[in-house]
N, C-alpha and C positions, 0 to 999 in steps of 0.2 A: 804223459801225453798232453799236447798243448792243442786246443781247438779255439779257433778265432770266430767270434760272432760279433758282428757289427750291425747296427740299425741306423737309419736316417729317415726323417720324415719325407712324405711326398710333398712337392712344391705346387701342386695343382688344386689344393683346396679340397681334396677328398679325405677320407678316413682311411689310413693305411700306413705302410712304411716299405722302405726298401731294406734289403738284408744282404749280408754276406756271411756264409756259413761255411768256413772252411774251404773258401774258393768258389763255392756254388752260389751264384748271384741271382737275385730275383725280386719281386715285390709282390705284396699284399694289398688288397683293397676291398673295403666294404662298400657295397652298393647301396644306394637310397631306396627306400620302398616304392614300389610302383604299383598302382591300384589294378591297371588292367593285366599286369603280369606278375601276380603275386607269387606264383610258384616257379621260381627259375629253373629248378631242377639241379641235377648233377650230371657233369659231363667233362671229358678230358679232350682237349684239342691239340694236336702236335702241328706247331707252326715251324717255318723255317728256322727261326731264332730261338724261340721260347716254347715251352710246354705249358698250357693253360689248363688249370684246375678250377672248375666252376663248381662251387659248394654252396648252392642256394644265393644267398647275398653276398657271400665271400668268395673272391676270386684270387688265386695264387698263380703267379707267372714264374717260371723257373727257366734259367737260361739252359739250353741245350749244350751237350758235350762237344758236338761238332763246331758250334759257333764259338766255344772258348778258345779254340787254337787257330781262329782266322783273324783277319784285321777288323772285323765287325764286333769284336768281344766288347763287353761292357768294362771299360777302364774306370776307375774312381767312382764306382756306382754307389757303394755304401761304406767306404772306408778303406 
């Protein structure tokens, strides 16, 4: 069994990385602390292109399956 896992850093100065795990592409990002919103909570948001998982200060964005088959797919995203 062969599983491909590739990561690349984000180029916007934030802490996190882009990933490609067996064709499933996405990114993860660590948010800066914010005094007035210290409890960011946990939630799942389904957008048109990405599913967003917000886990406190950590956010994970995963490309949705319908987007992988259209012209909008993420090409050369993380390897």
